[in-house]
C-alpha positions as CSV (number, residue, x, y, z in Angstrom):
1,M,-0.2,0.0,-0.2
2,S,1.4,3.5,-0.8
3,T,-0.2,6.8,-1.0
4,P,1.0,10.1,-1.8
5,A,3.9,11.8,-0.3
6,P,6.8,14.5,-1.2
7,V,10.0,11.9,-0.8
8,M,9.0,8.0,-2.0
9,P,12.2,6.2,-2.6
10,D,12.2,2.9,-4.6
11,H,14.0,1.2,-2.0
12,P,14.6,2.9,1.4
13,R,15.3,1.2,4.9
14,L,11.9,2.9,6.3
15,R,8.7,3.6,3.8
16,P,7.2,7.2,4.0
17,L,3.7,7.4,4.9
18,G,1.8,9.2,3.0
19,I,-1.0,12.3,3.2
20,H,-3.7,9.6,3.2
21,E,-2.4,7.2,5.1
22,V,-1.6,10.1,8.3
23,T,-4.1,12.4,8.7
24,L,-3.4,15.5,11.3
25,A,-6.7,16.6,13.4
26,P,-6.7,20.0,15.4
27,G,-3.6,20.9,17.4
28,F,-0.2,22.5,16.8
29,W,-0.1,21.2,13.2
30,G,-3.4,20.6,12.2
31,D,-4.4,23.8,13.1
32,R,-1.5,25.1,10.7
33,Q,-2.6,23.5,7.9
34,Q,-6.1,24.4,8.1
35,L,-4.4,28.2,8.3
36,N,-2.8,27.4,5.4
37,A,-5.6,26.5,3.4
38,E,-7.8,28.7,4.4
39,E,-5.2,32.1,4.6
40,I,-1.9,31.4,3.8
41,I,-2.4,29.8,-0.2
42,P,-5.0,32.8,-0.7
43,H,-2.9,35.2,0.5
44,V,0.1,33.8,-1.9
45,E,-2.3,33.9,-4.8
46,H,-3.6,37.4,-4.4
47,W,0.6,38.9,-4.3
48,L,2.0,36.6,-7.2
49,E,-0.9,38.4,-8.9
50,R,-0.6,41.9,-7.4
51,Q,2.9,41.8,-8.0
52,G,2.6,40.5,-11.7
53,W,4.6,37.2,-11.5
54,A,1.7,34.8,-12.2
55,G,1.0,37.6,-15.1
56,N,4.3,36.7,-16.6
57,F,3.1,33.6,-18.5
58,D,0.3,35.5,-20.1
59,L,2.4,38.2,-21.0
60,A,4.7,35.1,-23.1
61,M,1.3,34.1,-25.1
62,T,0.8,38.1,-26.3
63,G,3.9,38.9,-27.0
64,G,4.6,41.0,-23.9
65,L,8.2,40.1,-23.3
66,P,10.5,41.4,-22.0
67,E,9.1,45.0,-21.5
68,G,5.9,43.9,-19.7
69,R,7.7,41.2,-17.4
70,S,7.7,41.2,-13.5
71,G,9.8,39.9,-11.2
72,R,13.9,38.3,-10.5
73,E,15.1,35.6,-13.1
74,F,13.7,33.0,-11.0
75,A,10.0,34.5,-10.1
76,D,8.3,31.9,-12.1
77,S,9.3,29.1,-9.5
78,E,7.3,30.7,-6.8
79,I,4.5,30.1,-9.0
80,Y,5.3,26.3,-9.2
81,K,5.7,26.1,-5.4
82,L,2.3,27.5,-4.9
83,L,0.8,24.8,-7.6
84,E,2.9,22.3,-5.5
85,G,1.2,23.1,-2.2
86,M,-2.1,23.5,-4.0
87,A,-2.3,19.8,-5.0
88,W,-1.2,18.5,-2.0
89,E,-4.0,20.2,-0.4
90,L,-6.1,19.2,-2.7
91,G,-4.8,15.4,-2.3
92,R,-5.1,16.1,1.6
93,R,-8.8,17.3,1.5
94,P,-10.7,17.8,-2.3
95,N,-11.8,21.5,-2.9
96,P,-13.7,22.3,-5.7
97,E,-13.4,25.7,-6.2
98,L,-9.2,25.3,-5.2
99,E,-9.5,22.7,-8.2
100,E,-10.8,25.5,-10.6
101,R,-8.0,28.0,-9.3
102,F,-5.6,25.3,-9.7
103,A,-6.5,24.3,-13.2
104,R,-6.5,27.7,-14.4
105,L,-3.2,28.7,-12.7
106,S,-2.0,25.3,-14.5
107,R,-3.3,26.7,-17.9
108,R,-1.2,29.6,-17.8
109,V,1.5,28.2,-17.1
110,A,1.3,25.3,-20.0
111,S,0.6,28.9,-21.9
112,A,4.3,29.6,-22.2
113,Q,6.0,26.5,-23.1
114,E,7.7,26.3,-26.0
115,A,7.4,23.2,-28.4
116,D,11.0,21.1,-27.7
117,G,9.7,21.7,-23.8
118,Y,11.6,24.7,-22.7
119,L,9.9,27.0,-20.1
120,S,11.2,30.2,-19.2
121,T,9.6,34.0,-19.0
122,A,12.8,35.5,-18.4
123,F,15.5,33.6,-21.2
124,G,14.7,32.8,-24.9
125,R,12.4,35.1,-26.5
126,P,13.3,38.1,-28.7
127,G,14.7,41.1,-26.6
128,Q,16.0,38.6,-23.7
129,R,19.4,36.8,-23.1
130,P,19.5,33.1,-24.8
131,R,19.1,30.0,-22.9
132,Y,21.0,28.9,-20.9
133,S,23.4,32.0,-21.0
134,D,23.8,32.4,-17.2
135,L,23.9,29.4,-15.3
136,E,25.3,31.1,-12.3
137,W,22.3,33.1,-11.6
138,G,19.5,32.5,-14.5
139,H,17.9,29.9,-12.5
140,E,16.4,28.3,-15.4
141,L,17.2,25.0,-13.9
142,Y,15.9,25.3,-10.5
143,C,12.7,26.5,-12.0
144,Y,12.6,23.6,-13.4
145,G,12.9,21.6,-10.5
146,H,10.0,23.2,-8.9
147,L,7.6,22.7,-11.5
148,I,8.5,19.3,-11.6
149,Q,8.1,18.6,-8.3
150,A,4.8,20.6,-8.6
151,G,3.9,17.8,-11.2
152,V,5.0,14.9,-9.2
153,A,2.6,16.1,-6.5
154,R,-0.1,16.6,-8.7
155,L,0.6,13.0,-10.6
156,R,0.7,11.5,-7.3
157,T,-2.5,13.1,-5.9
158,Y,-4.7,13.1,-8.7
159,G,-3.2,11.6,-11.9
160,E,-2.4,13.0,-15.0
161,D,-3.4,16.2,-16.2
162,L,-2.2,19.0,-18.1
163,L,-0.1,20.3,-15.1
164,V,1.6,17.0,-15.1
165,R,2.3,16.6,-18.8
166,T,4.1,20.6,-18.8
167,A,6.6,19.6,-16.2
168,V,7.1,15.8,-18.0
169,A,8.4,17.9,-21.4
170,A,10.5,20.3,-19.5
171,A,12.3,17.2,-18.1
172,D,12.4,15.5,-21.0
173,H,14.1,18.7,-22.4
174,V,16.5,19.0,-19.7
175,C,17.6,15.3,-20.2
176,R,17.9,16.1,-24.4
177,E,19.8,19.3,-23.2
178,F,22.0,18.3,-20.5
179,G,22.1,14.8,-21.5
180,D,25.4,14.0,-23.2
181,E,28.6,12.6,-21.1
182,G,30.5,15.4,-22.0
183,D,28.5,18.3,-20.8
184,T,30.1,20.0,-17.6
185,R,26.8,22.2,-17.2
186,V,24.9,22.6,-13.8
187,C,23.0,25.2,-12.5
188,G,24.1,28.1,-9.7
189,H,21.1,26.8,-7.7
190,P,20.6,23.0,-7.1
191,E,16.9,22.0,-7.0
192,I,16.7,20.2,-10.0
193,E,18.9,17.3,-9.0
194,T,16.3,15.8,-6.2
195,A,12.8,16.9,-8.6
196,L,14.4,14.9,-11.3
197,A,15.3,11.6,-8.5
198,E,11.3,11.9,-7.8
199,L,10.2,12.4,-11.6
200,A,12.2,8.9,-12.0
201,R,10.0,7.6,-8.5
202,A,6.6,8.5,-9.9
203,T,7.3,7.6,-13.9
204,G,8.7,4.6,-13.4
205,R,11.5,6.4,-15.9
206,P,14.8,5.8,-15.4
207,K,16.4,8.4,-17.6
208,Y,15.4,11.0,-15.1
209,L,17.5,9.7,-12.4
210,Q,20.4,9.2,-14.6
211,Q,19.9,12.3,-15.2
212,A,20.1,13.8,-11.7
213,K,23.0,11.4,-11.2
214,K,24.8,13.5,-13.6
215,F,23.7,17.1,-12.1
216,V,25.3,15.7,-8.6
217,E,28.6,14.4,-10.3
218,R,29.4,16.9,-12.1
219,R,29.0,19.6,-9.2
220,G,32.6,20.7,-7.7
221,H,34.8,20.9,-10.3
222,G,34.4,24.5,-11.4
223,S,31.9,24.8,-14.4
224,L,30.9,28.1,-13.5
225,R,32.1,31.0,-13.3
226,K,34.5,32.4,-10.5
227,I,32.2,35.3,-7.8
228,F,33.4,37.2,-5.4
229,L,31.8,35.1,-2.9
230,G,33.9,32.2,-4.0
231,Q,32.9,29.1,-5.7
232,E,31.8,27.2,-2.9
233,Y,28.7,29.7,-2.7
234,F,27.8,27.3,-5.6
235,Q,29.1,24.4,-4.1
236,D,31.4,23.7,-7.1
237,D,34.8,24.1,-5.5
238,T,34.4,20.5,-4.5
239,P,32.9,17.0,-5.6
240,V,29.9,15.9,-3.3
241,R,31.9,12.8,-2.0
242,A,34.8,15.0,-1.2
243,A,33.0,17.3,0.9
244,E,33.5,17.3,4.9
245,T,30.8,19.6,5.5
246,L,27.9,21.3,4.2
247,R,29.2,25.0,3.1
248,G,28.6,28.3,1.0
249,H,24.8,29.7,0.1
250,A,22.7,27.3,2.7
251,V,19.4,26.3,0.6
252,R,21.9,25.4,-2.2
253,A,23.9,23.2,-0.3
254,L,21.1,22.0,1.2
255,Y,18.9,21.1,-1.7
256,L,22.1,19.5,-3.4
257,S,22.6,17.2,-0.3
258,A,19.1,15.9,-0.5
259,G,19.1,15.4,-4.5
260,A,22.6,13.3,-3.5
261,V,21.0,11.3,-1.3
262,D,18.1,10.9,-3.3
263,V,20.4,9.3,-5.9
264,A,22.6,7.6,-3.6
265,M,19.2,5.6,-2.2
266,D,17.8,5.1,-5.8
267,T,20.9,3.8,-7.3
268,D,22.3,2.0,-3.9
269,D,25.6,4.0,-3.5
270,D,26.7,3.6,-0.3
271,G,29.9,5.9,-0.6
272,L,27.6,8.8,-2.0
273,L,25.1,8.2,0.9
274,T,27.7,7.8,3.4
275,A,29.5,11.4,2.4
276,A,26.2,13.5,2.5
277,A,25.1,11.6,6.0
278,Q,28.8,12.6,7.5
279,Q,28.3,16.4,6.1
280,V,25.1,16.8,7.3
281,R,25.9,15.4,11.2
282,R,29.0,17.6,11.2
283,T,26.9,20.4,10.0
284,L,24.6,19.4,12.7
285,A,27.0,19.2,15.4
286,R,28.7,22.9,14.3
287,R,27.2,25.1,12.1
288,T,23.0,24.8,13.2
289,Y,21.5,27.3,15.7
290,I,19.5,25.9,18.7
291,T,16.7,26.8,16.3
292,G,17.4,24.5,13.9
293,G,17.9,27.3,11.9
294,M,20.7,27.2,9.0
295,G,23.1,29.8,7.2
296,A,24.7,32.2,9.9
297,Q,26.3,34.8,7.6
298,H,24.0,37.6,5.2
299,E,26.8,37.7,2.9
300,G,26.1,34.8,0.2
301,E,23.5,34.0,2.7
302,S,25.5,31.1,3.8
303,F,27.1,28.9,6.5
304,G,30.0,30.1,8.7
305,A,32.7,28.6,10.1
306,D,32.7,26.0,12.2
307,F,30.6,27.4,15.3
308,A,30.3,30.9,14.1
309,L,26.7,31.3,15.4
310,P,26.4,34.6,16.2
311,P,22.5,35.3,17.3
312,D,21.9,38.6,16.6
313,R,23.3,37.8,12.9
314,S,21.8,34.9,12.0
315,Y,20.6,34.5,8.8
316,S,18.5,31.1,9.2
317,E,16.6,31.7,6.0
318,T,12.9,30.2,6.3
319,C,13.8,28.3,2.7
320,A,17.1,26.9,4.7
321,G,15.0,25.4,7.4
322,I,12.4,23.8,5.0
323,A,15.6,22.4,2.9
324,S,17.0,21.3,6.3
325,V,13.6,19.4,6.8
326,Q,13.4,17.9,3.2
327,L,17.2,16.4,3.9
328,N,17.0,15.6,7.0
329,H,13.9,13.5,6.3
330,R,15.5,11.7,3.3
331,L,18.3,10.6,5.6
332,L,16.1,9.7,7.9
333,L,14.1,7.0,5.6
334,A,18.0,6.3,4.2
335,T,19.7,4.9,7.3
336,G,16.7,5.0,9.9
337,D,19.2,7.2,12.1
338,P,16.7,9.3,15.0
339,L,19.3,11.8,14.3
340,H,17.4,12.7,11.7
341,A,13.9,13.0,12.7
342,D,15.6,15.0,16.0
343,A,16.5,17.5,13.4
344,V,13.3,18.0,11.3
345,E,11.5,18.2,15.0
346,R,13.3,21.2,16.1
347,T,13.6,22.7,12.9
348,L,10.1,22.6,12.4
349,F,8.7,23.9,15.7
350,N,11.6,26.7,15.9
351,V,11.7,27.7,12.0
352,V,9.2,26.8,10.0
353,A,6.5,27.7,12.7
354,A,8.1,30.8,13.2
355,A,8.1,31.7,9.5
356,V,4.4,32.4,9.4
357,A,2.6,35.0,11.4
358,E,-0.8,33.6,13.6
359,D,-3.2,35.1,10.9
360,G,-1.3,33.3,7.8
361,H,-0.8,37.1,6.2
362,S,2.8,37.8,6.8
363,F,6.2,35.6,6.5
364,F,9.4,35.8,7.9
365,Y,12.2,35.3,5.2
366,T,15.1,35.8,8.2
367,N,15.2,34.3,11.4
368,T,17.0,36.4,13.9
369,L,17.7,35.0,17.3
370,H,18.4,38.5,18.8
371,Q,16.6,41.3,17.9
372,R,18.4,44.3,19.2
373,E,16.3,47.3,18.2
374,A,12.1,47.0,17.8
375,G,11.4,46.3,14.5
376,R,9.4,48.5,12.4
377,R,5.7,47.1,10.7
378,P,6.4,46.8,7.3
379,P,3.8,49.0,4.8
380,A,0.6,46.4,4.3
381,G,0.8,46.8,0.4
382,E,4.0,46.6,-0.1
383,A,6.8,44.2,-0.8
384,S,9.6,44.0,1.5
385,P,13.0,43.8,1.2
386,R,14.1,40.3,1.9
387,A,15.8,40.5,5.1
388,A,15.3,44.3,5.8
389,S,12.3,44.1,8.1
390,G,12.6,43.0,12.0
391,M,8.9,42.3,11.9
392,R,7.4,39.8,9.3
393,A,6.3,41.4,6.2
394,P,3.3,40.4,3.8
395,W,5.3,39.7,0.8
396,F,9.0,40.1,-0.4
397,D,10.7,41.2,-3.6
398,V,12.2,38.0,-3.2
399,S,9.2,35.9,-1.9
400,C,10.5,32.1,-2.2
401,C,9.8,31.0,1.3
402,P,5.9,32.3,1.6
403,T,5.6,30.1,-1.7
404,N,8.0,27.2,0.3
405,V,6.0,27.8,3.4
406,T,2.5,26.7,1.3
407,R,3.9,23.4,0.0
408,T,5.6,22.2,3.5
409,L,2.2,22.6,5.5
410,A,0.3,21.1,2.7
411,S,2.3,17.9,2.9
412,L,3.7,18.0,6.5
413,A,1.6,15.1,7.5
414,A,4.1,13.0,5.3
415,Y,7.0,13.5,7.8
416,V,5.4,12.0,10.6
417,A,5.5,8.0,10.6
418,T,6.8,5.2,8.3
419,A,6.7,1.7,8.2
420,D,9.1,-1.4,7.4
421,D,8.2,-5.2,7.1
422,Q,8.4,-5.1,10.6
423,G,6.1,-2.7,12.1
424,L,5.3,1.1,12.0
425,Q,7.9,4.1,13.4
426,I,6.3,7.2,14.9
427,H,8.8,9.8,14.9
428,Q,7.0,13.4,14.8
429,Y,4.2,13.8,17.0
430,A,0.8,15.1,16.7
431,Q,-2.9,14.6,16.8
432,G,-4.7,12.1,14.5
433,T,-4.6,9.0,12.7
434,I,-2.6,6.9,11.0
435,A,-4.0,4.3,8.6
436,T,-2.0,1.9,6.6
437,E,-1.4,-1.6,5.6
438,L,1.4,-3.7,7.4
439,N,2.2,-7.0,5.0
440,G,-1.0,-6.4,3.6
441,E,-3.0,-6.2,6.8
442,P,-4.7,-3.1,8.1
443,L,-3.3,-1.1,10.8
444,R,-5.1,2.0,12.5
445,L,-4.0,4.1,15.2
446,L,-5.6,6.7,17.0
447,V,-2.7,9.6,18.4
448,E,-3.7,11.6,21.2
449,T,-2.0,14.8,22.8
450,E,-1.1,17.9,23.1
451,Y,2.6,18.3,22.2
452,P,4.7,20.0,22.3
453,H,3.2,22.1,25.4
454,H,2.6,19.3,27.0
455,G,4.5,15.8,26.9
456,N,1.6,13.2,27.0
457,I,1.4,11.0,23.9
458,Q,-0.9,8.1,23.8
459,V,-1.3,5.7,20.9
460,R,-4.3,3.7,21.1
461,V,-5.0,0.6,18.6
462,E,-7.9,0.7,16.3
463,Q,-7.3,-2.1,14.3
464,A,-3.5,-4.3,14.0
465,P,-2.0,-7.3,12.6
466,Q,-1.5,-10.5,15.3
467,T,2.4,-10.1,14.8
468,W,3.9,-6.6,14.5
469,T,6.2,-3.9,16.4
470,L,5.3,-0.1,17.0
471,S,8.4,1.9,17.4
472,M,8.1,5.5,18.9
473,R,11.1,8.5,18.8
474,I,12.1,9.7,21.9
475,P,13.8,13.1,21.2
476,N,17.5,13.7,22.4
477,W,16.8,16.5,25.2
478,A,14.2,13.9,26.4
479,D,16.4,12.2,29.8
480,G,14.0,10.9,31.7
481,A,11.0,10.1,29.5
482,R,8.6,6.6,30.2
483,A,6.5,4.6,28.3
484,W,3.7,2.1,29.5
485,I,1.5,-0.1,27.9
486,T,-2.7,0.4,29.6
487,G,-2.3,-1.3,32.6
488,E,1.2,-2.4,33.0
489,A,4.4,-0.8,34.8
490,P,6.1,2.5,33.7
491,Q,9.6,2.1,32.2
492,M,12.3,4.4,31.6
493,V,12.9,4.6,27.9
494,E,16.2,6.6,26.5
495,P,16.8,8.9,23.8
496,G,16.6,7.3,20.3
497,M,13.9,4.8,19.3
498,F,12.0,2.7,21.5
499,E,10.5,-0.6,20.2
500,L,7.7,-1.8,22.2
501,P,8.5,-5.4,24.5
502,R,5.3,-7.1,22.5
503,P,2.5,-6.1,19.7
504,L,-0.6,-4.0,20.9
505,R,-3.8,-5.7,20.5
506,V,-7.1,-3.9,19.4
507,G,-8.4,-1.4,22.0
508,E,-4.8,-1.4,24.0
509,A,-2.7,2.0,24.1
510,V,0.6,2.9,24.4
511,T,1.2,6.5,26.7
512,L,4.5,8.1,26.4
513,D,5.4,10.7,28.2
514,L,8.4,13.2,27.4
515,P,9.3,16.1,30.2
516,V,8.9,18.9,28.2
517,A,9.3,21.1,31.5
518,P,11.8,24.2,30.9
519,R,15.5,23.9,31.3
520,W,18.1,25.6,30.6
521,S,20.6,25.1,28.1
522,W,24.1,26.0,27.2
523,A,26.0,26.6,23.7
524,D,29.6,24.2,23.1
525,P,32.0,27.1,24.8
526,R,33.3,26.9,21.1
527,V,30.2,28.9,20.0
528,D,32.0,32.4,21.1
529,A,29.2,35.1,20.1
530,V,27.0,33.4,23.1
531,R,29.9,32.1,25.8
532,G,28.3,33.7,29.4
533,H,24.8,33.1,28.1
534,V,21.7,30.7,28.8
535,A,18.5,29.6,26.6
536,V,16.1,27.9,27.7
537,E,14.3,25.4,25.8
538,C,10.6,23.0,26.9
539,G,10.6,19.8,24.7
540,P,11.2,20.8,21.0
541,L,10.2,24.7,21.7
542,V,13.3,26.9,22.2
543,M,12.1,30.0,24.4
544,A,12.8,33.8,23.8
545,L,12.3,36.6,25.7
546,E,10.4,39.6,24.5
547,S,10.0,43.0,25.1
548,P,6.3,43.2,25.9
549,D,7.3,41.0,28.6
550,V,9.8,42.6,30.0
551,A,7.5,45.6,30.1
552,A,4.9,43.8,31.7
553,A,7.1,42.4,34.4
554,A,8.5,45.6,35.8
555,P,5.1,48.0,35.6
556,D,6.9,50.4,37.8
557,A,9.3,51.0,35.8
558,V,9.7,55.0,34.7
559,E,12.0,54.4,31.8
560,A,11.0,52.8,28.3
561,A,14.6,51.3,28.2
562,D,13.8,49.1,31.3
563,A,11.5,47.1,28.8
564,D,14.5,46.4,26.8
565,V,15.5,42.9,26.9
566,A,18.9,43.9,27.3
567,T,18.4,45.8,30.4
568,V,18.2,41.9,32.0
569,R,20.7,38.8,32.8
570,A,19.4,35.4,34.0
571,D,19.9,33.9,36.8
572,P,20.3,29.8,36.8
573,R,21.3,29.3,39.9
574,H,17.3,29.5,40.5
575,P,14.7,27.4,38.9
576,L,12.4,27.8,36.3
577,T,9.2,28.1,37.5
578,L,5.7,27.7,35.3
579,T,2.9,30.0,36.2
580,E,-0.4,29.3,34.6
581,G,1.5,27.3,32.1
582,Q,3.7,30.3,31.5
583,V,7.4,29.8,31.5
584,M,8.9,32.2,34.3
585,L,12.5,33.3,33.7
586,P,14.7,34.3,36.9
587,V,16.5,37.1,36.1
588,R,18.3,40.3,38.2
589,R,17.7,43.8,36.2
590,H,20.9,45.7,34.7
591,R,20.7,49.2,33.9
592,N,23.3,49.7,31.0
593,S,25.3,53.1,31.6
594,E,25.9,55.6,28.9
595,S,29.5,56.8,28.6
596,Q,31.6,58.2,25.5
597,W,33.8,55.0,25.1
598,P,32.1,51.5,25.2
599,F,35.5,49.7,26.4
600,P,36.1,51.2,30.2
601,P,39.5,50.3,31.9
602,R,37.8,48.4,34.6
603,R,34.6,45.5,34.8
604,P,31.1,47.3,33.8
605,Q,29.0,46.9,37.0
606,E,26.8,43.7,36.8
607,P,23.7,42.4,38.7
608,D,24.9,41.0,42.1
609,D,23.3,38.9,44.4
610,E,21.8,42.7,46.0
611,T,20.1,43.2,42.9
612,P,16.6,41.9,44.0
613,L,15.3,38.6,41.8
614,A,12.7,38.7,39.5
615,H,10.6,36.8,37.0
616,V,10.0,37.5,33.8
617,P,7.9,35.3,31.0
618,M,8.8,33.4,28.4
619,I,7.4,32.8,24.8
620,P,8.3,30.1,22.6
621,Y,10.3,31.8,20.1
622,H,7.8,30.7,17.2
623,R,5.5,33.4,18.6
624,W,8.0,36.4,18.7
625,A,6.8,39.3,16.8
626,N,3.2,38.6,16.8
627,R,1.9,41.7,18.9
628,G,4.0,44.7,17.3
629,P,7.5,45.7,17.1
630,S,9.8,44.2,20.0
631,T,13.0,43.2,20.9
632,M,13.9,39.8,21.4
633,R,16.4,37.3,22.7
634,V,17.0,33.3,22.8
635,W,20.7,33.5,24.1
636,I,20.5,35.7,27.3
637,P,23.6,36.9,29.1
638,E,24.2,35.4,32.6
639,V,24.7,37.2,35.9
640,P,28.5,36.9,36.5
641,A,27.6,35.3,40.3
642,A,25.9,32.4,38.4
643,I,29.6,31.0,36.7
644,Q,31.4,29.8,39.3
645,P,34.7,27.4,39.0
646,G,33.7,23.8,39.3
647,T,29.5,24.6,39.3
648,S,27.8,21.7,38.0
649,R,25.6,22.2,35.4
């Protein structure tokens, strides 16, 4: 039995369950899927029309290019990502009105395709640059990648239609144009690799996988023009098999690695898979923020050096978070290593969930961990520069992130669980149902939980084979987790994959209790930017200190500066507490002095034990900037007295 999913390898170690096998009920992620359907997708449609990016396809038919074209070279890809999001949403829950919008947009896209399958509104027509004349920045193959992924989503959820035929024609064109063995060309922005691999799986045509393999193997040999950011920006400095870590432009690196894993899985290339897995493990250990965000440098939207993770300069692009989810999910399917499910969970709750406002009408492009000055509210009717706002914006001049959010939320159920010959594995916890077949026999589970706000997860069996196994991921932060079958004694379970000791029968339930109480977290001392700082986490949620809560905790303050997150120091000698479900951070206030020189000859005055202890509410990081302009920080300086030689943490 197989139902639609974004990633469906031919022979993975773990088989992903698709969007018809896992249904998300109202709850943390189910609510966001509903928000996506009702608000985010229509909002994105509106802006794609308003900016003229959808209209570019109409201009291609009427001869209005290039004069009337709007958007950057890669604006076509935003239409394709929206179509993919629509396809997954229609597969999840049919909607005749959305179906008509989808079909209408598909027709506009198809009308711009040329007879040989080439499709771009930015290149190839009279007055435009020739086809493939700017592989570094033109994004033609990148755009094809998103078109093909949209076609795969539609093929798997509906069957062949106009969009599928359009995507297949484009893929056939790519294979003809770039298929020669002596051809060394690659796209400056990887994406085509994973799309072609997925099309091969969806159609059963191996030529697409072989072309994906060619693009992966060509990368890293310096075929792209040299730029001031260096060849590593394009991952064109070192072959994929020889690289030690992910580097350069973060989204490009993550998409390329996902494509390499796809190729490795379906060609049984253990060497390529091992290389990709080692690169990701090193990146997670040395180049990833506590939120799961990736990309520490605004210049080049890129990874920095190992442990160079400044919170106030975190780029952590939303698209990089989504690409990390895609890559780590593939590695989970390929290896079964729960490390990758941990990475998916952390990134989903702290980057993807933060990327969109609570009303679904504005977005973060970048995801800083420290907002020093209150951001300015972007104009509601204008597109914003990519990373210029300290608040979410309704649209951007480059809006890759909002469209990426639509397709991720619509297909999110496919990341929850997997199966193999022995049984079923649950990797992500969400309220809902799981219904599949194991060796031809039906299995149906009901998952009840308020996770991540509460750590109790109950899985009840409604149908099951006589012989099967259930495994549940214990997150790497969950020391002290317990599990028990109803009526039996609880047992302590260690981080990793916990396999129940016996098959559950119909009517039985297993309860997993994860410790989501607030906890202190410190950084590796090599992360210089946050040495002497502390963070707070609750289960998978990273917490943040935001200025409205600092102000509320000091109602008698006479200066506005007292509302700034820079006025407090955390005191980890005192416990974190919960008041009416809200995490209370123990702090001591500190009045920052104004001087003519910021480097005095003696140590600045800091809070000490004589400073009254106060408690300030914290919020989940994904909720920050929903109440208006604010300052915010995840990493909070400790009071000096809290750091004692030999102190146990």
